[in-house]
KEROFI-324490 format. One line per 8 residues: number of its first residue (from 0); their letters; for each residue x, y, z of N, C-alpha, C. Coordinates in steps of 0.05 Angstrom, whole numbers, plus 5000, padded with zeros to 4 digits. Example, Ala and Ser with C-alpha at 12.3 -4.5 7.8 and 13.67 -1.06 7.14 Angstrom:
0) as) 5264:4886:5156:5246:4910:5156:5264:4934:5156 | 5257:4955:5142:5273:4979:5143:5258:5001:5157
This chain:
0) mgrikidl) 3389:5007:1671:3413:5002:1685:3433:4988:1667 | 3457:4998:1667:3478:4985:1650:3486:4958:1661 | 3493:4940:1644:3502:4913:1652:3532:4911:1647 | 3544:4894:1663:3573:4888:1660:3576:4873:1634 | 3594:4881:1617:3600:4867:1592:3629:4858:1594 | 3633:4832:1591:3659:4820:1592:3666:4808:1565 | 3687:4820:1553:3696:4810:1527:3721:4793:1532 | 3720:4768:1524:3743:4750:1529:3766:4756:1510
8) pqrrlakv) 3790:4759:1520:3813:4762:1503:3820:4735:1490 | 3838:4736:1470:3845:4713:1455:3864:4694:1469 | 3883:4704:1484:3905:4688:1496:3895:4669:1517 | 3896:4643:1511:3887:4623:1530:3909:4614:1548 | 3904:4613:1574:3923:4604:1594:3920:4574:1600 | 3895:4565:1603:3889:4537:1610:3860:4532:1608 | 3853:4506:1609:3825:4497:1611:3825:4476:1633 | 3808:4480:1653:3806:4461:1675:3777:4454:1680
16) svpvritd) 3771:4434:1696:3744:4426:1702:3740:4426:1732 | 3716:4435:1740:3708:4437:1768:3680:4427:1770 | 3675:4407:1787:3647:4397:1790:3630:4415:1807 | 3605:4416:1801:3585:4429:1818:3579:4410:1841 | 3585:4419:1866:3579:4403:1889:3551:4409:1900 | 3540:4390:1915:3514:4395:1926:3513:4419:1943 | 3535:4426:1956:3537:4449:1974:3538:4475:1958 | 3541:4473:1931:3542:4497:1914:3514:4505:1905
24) inygnhlg) 3494:4489:1912:3466:4494:1903:3452:4512:1923 | 3438:4532:1913:3424:4551:1931:3394:4544:1933 | 3379:4561:1946:3351:4557:1950:3335:4557:1924 | 3346:4568:1903:3333:4567:1877:3338:4541:1862 | 3352:4523:1876:3359:4496:1865:3378:4497:1841 | 3395:4519:1840:3416:4520:1820:3441:4531:1832 | 3463:4532:1816:3489:4541:1826:3487:4569:1836 | 3495:4573:1862:3494:4600:1874:3516:4618:1864
32) ndavvsii) 3510:4644:1865:3530:4664:1856:3556:4662:1872 | 3554:4657:1898:3579:4654:1914:3595:4630:1906 | 3581:4609:1897:3595:4585:1888:3609:4589:1861 | 3598:4607:1844:3612:4614:1819:3639:4626:1826 | 3640:4644:1845:3665:4657:1853:3684:4635:1864 | 3674:4616:1879:3691:4594:1889:3702:4577:1866 | 3686:4572:1845:3694:4557:1822:3716:4572:1807 | 3713:4598:1804:3733:4615:1791:3760:4613:1807
40) hearmqwl) 3758:4614:1833:3782:4612:1850:3795:4585:1846 | 3779:4564:1847:3790:4537:1844:3803:4533:1817 | 3791:4544:1796:3803:4542:1769:3830:4556:1768 | 3832:4580:1780:3858:4594:1781:3879:4578:1796 | 3871:4565:1818:3889:4549:1834:3899:4525:1817 | 3880:4512:1802:3888:4490:1785:3908:4498:1764 | 3903:4522:1751:3922:4532:1731:3949:4537:1743 | 3950:4550:1766:3976:4555:1779:3990:4528:1786
48) qlkghtem) 3975:4509:1796:3987:4483:1803:3998:4469:1778 | 3984:4471:1756:3993:4459:1731:4020:4471:1723 | 4025:4496:1730:4050:4510:1724:4071:4508:1746 | 4063:4493:1768:4082:4490:1790:4084:4513:1809 | 4062:4528:1812:4061:4551:1829:4037:4552:1847 | 4036:4570:1865:4013:4576:1882:4009:4606:1883 | 3987:4615:1894:3983:4644:1896:4002:4656:1917 | 4011:4640:1935:4030:4651:1955:4059:4651:1946
56) dicgtsli) 4065:4636:1925:4092:4634:1915:4092:4629:1885 | 4093:4651:1870:4094:4649:1841:4116:4667:1831 | 4138:4655:1823:4161:4669:1812:4172:4691:1832 | 4170:4685:1857:4181:4703:1878:4162:4724:1888 | 4137:4722:1881:4117:4741:1892:4092:4725:1900 | 4073:4739:1911:4047:4728:1917:4026:4743:1902 | 4002:4733:1900:3981:4746:1885:3957:4752:1904 | 3945:4775:1900:3920:4781:1913:3900:4791:1892
64) msdlavsf) 3875:4787:1897:3854:4796:1878:3847:4825:1884 | 3848:4842:1864:3842:4870:1868:3813:4876:1859 | 3803:4861:1841:3775:4865:1832:3764:4840:1820 | 3737:4839:1818:3723:4816:1807:3698:4826:1793 | 3693:4815:1769:3668:4820:1755:3657:4794:1745 | 3631:4790:1748:3618:4765:1738:3593:4773:1722 | 3590:4760:1700:3566:4763:1684:3553:4735:1681 | 3530:4732:1694:3516:4706:1694:3500:4703:1668
72) kneafypd) 3502:4679:1656:3488:4674:1631:3467:4653:1632 | 3472:4630:1646:3453:4608:1648:3457:4594:1675 | 3437:4579:1682:3438:4564:1707:3456:4539:1704 | 3467:4531:1726:3481:4505:1728:3469:4490:1751 | 3471:4464:1750:3457:4447:1770:3476:4425:1780 | 3470:4413:1802:3483:4390:1812:3475:4366:1795 | 3492:4350:1784:3521:4348:1787:3536:4357:1762 | 3529:4380:1750:3543:4389:1726:3573:4390:1730
80) midvelrm) 3588:4386:1709:3617:4390:1709:3621:4417:1694 | 3634:4435:1707:3639:4462:1696:3667:4462:1684 | 3669:4467:1658:3695:4471:1645:3700:4501:1646 | 3724:4507:1656:3732:4535:1659:3756:4541:1641 | 3752:4558:1622:3775:4567:1605:3785:4593:1616 | 3811:4594:1623:3824:4618:1633:3839:4631:1611 | 3835:4657:1609:3848:4673:1588:3863:4697:1600 | 3884:4704:1587:3901:4726:1596:3892:4753:1585
88) gelsrvgf) 3888:4772:1603:3881:4799:1595:3905:4818:1597 | 3899:4842:1605:3920:4863:1606:3941:4857:1627 | 3966:4862:1620:3988:4860:1639:3998:4888:1645 | 3999:4895:1671:4008:4921:1679:4034:4919:1694 | 4044:4940:1705:4069:4940:1720:4067:4923:1745 | 4044:4923:1758:4041:4908:1784:4021:4886:1783 | 4008:4880:1760:3988:4859:1760:3979:4852:1732 | 3957:4837:1731:3947:4827:1706:3918:4819:1710
96) dvyycltt) 3904:4816:1688:3876:4808:1688:3874:4779:1679 | 3857:4763:1692:3850:4736:1683:3820:4736:1677 | 3813:4725:1654:3786:4722:1646:3778:4693:1647 | 3752:4688:1652:3743:4660:1656:3717:4657:1640 | 3715:4635:1625:3691:4627:1612:3683:4600:1623 | 3660:4600:1637:3650:4576:1650:3628:4564:1633 | 3632:4538:1625:3612:4525:1608:3606:4497:1620 | 3584:4486:1611:3577:4458:1617:3563:4447:1593
104) lrndtplt) 3562:4421:1592:3547:4408:1570:3518:4403:1579 | 3499:4412:1563:3471:4407:1568:3460:4395:1543 | 3450:4371:1544:3440:4357:1520:3461:4356:1498 | 3486:4350:1506:3509:4348:1488:3515:4374:1474 | 3506:4397:1484:3511:4423:1473:3525:4440:1494 | 3548:4453:1487:3561:4471:1507:3543:4494:1514 | 3541:4500:1539:3524:4522:1549:3541:4540:1567 | 3542:4565:1561:3557:4584:1577:3542:4590:1602
112) ialaktgm) 3555:4585:1625:3543:4590:1651:3549:4619:1661 | 3575:4627:1657:3583:4654:1666:3609:4662:1653 | 3613:4688:1651:3638:4700:1643:3648:4716:1667 | 3674:4717:1672:3684:4731:1694:3712:4743:1688 | 3720:4762:1705:3746:4774:1703:3756:4780:1731 | 3781:4773:1736:3793:4781:1762:3818:4797:1756 | 3822:4818:1771:3847:4833:1770:3865:4822:1792 | 3889:4812:1784:3908:4800:1803:3932:4819:1805
120) vcfnykak) 3940:4824:1830:3962:4842:1836:3984:4827:1851 | 4009:4833:1844:4031:4821:1858:4034:4835:1885 | 4038:4818:1906:4038:4829:1933:4060:4815:1950 | 4074:4832:1965:4095:4822:1984:4083:4822:2012 | 4077:4798:2022:4063:4796:2048:4081:4805:2071 | 4108:4801:2069:4126:4810:2090:4126:4840:2092 | 4128:4854:2070:4129:4883:2069:4101:4895:2070 | 4080:4878:2065:4052:4887:2064:4048:4909:2043
128) kiepvpeg) 4060:4904:2019:4057:4924:1998:4056:4910:1970 | 4045:4925:1951:4044:4916:1923:4072:4919:1912 | 4079:4900:1893:4105:4901:1880:4102:4895:1851 | 4123:4901:1835:4122:4897:1806:4120:4867:1799 | 4108:4861:1776:4107:4834:1766:4135:4825:1759 | 4144:4803:1771:4171:4793:1765:4174:4784:1736 | 4198:4785:1726:4202:4777:1698:4193:4748:1693 | 4198:4730:1712:4190:4702:1709:4160:4699:1705
136) lqrlliq) 4145:4715:1721:4116:4714:1719:4107:4727:1692 | 4120:4748:1684:4114:4760:1658:4117:4739:1636 | 4139:4724:1636:4144:4703:1616:4122:4682:1617 | 4115:4674:1641:4094:4653:1644:4067:4662:1633 | 4061:4688:1636:4035:4698:1626:4034:4703:1596 | 4057:4707:1584:4056:4713:1555:4067:4690:1538 | 4075:4668:1550:4085:4645:1533:4063:4631:1519
């Protein structure tokens, strides 16, 4: 069976930190896969907030997630602090890709927990349709 391979692009958008909460731990006593998705979402929200935006209002548009891929590398535990580096992928007419590298320190050594990619699409909630990436957002993504 083929495995998902995620190659991180060079362009760094931000680095944020998200703690592993006790509610993120599953029956295997490690970070659950659903919690990894929540951490990715939290990291994206922190990046947008750092830039003065939200997913509902970024340069005159909103964002929705069109796809998600995660490649799990190592376990994380409570109370690890997860550092999430966000990187910019492909920019298209109506969206862009964000890549994530989740790491934690284990015995003073960085350990990759997961790699992920989300496809983000610009969306007009009033019209209920996809729309082009505004120029302001394009500038934000490539600066």
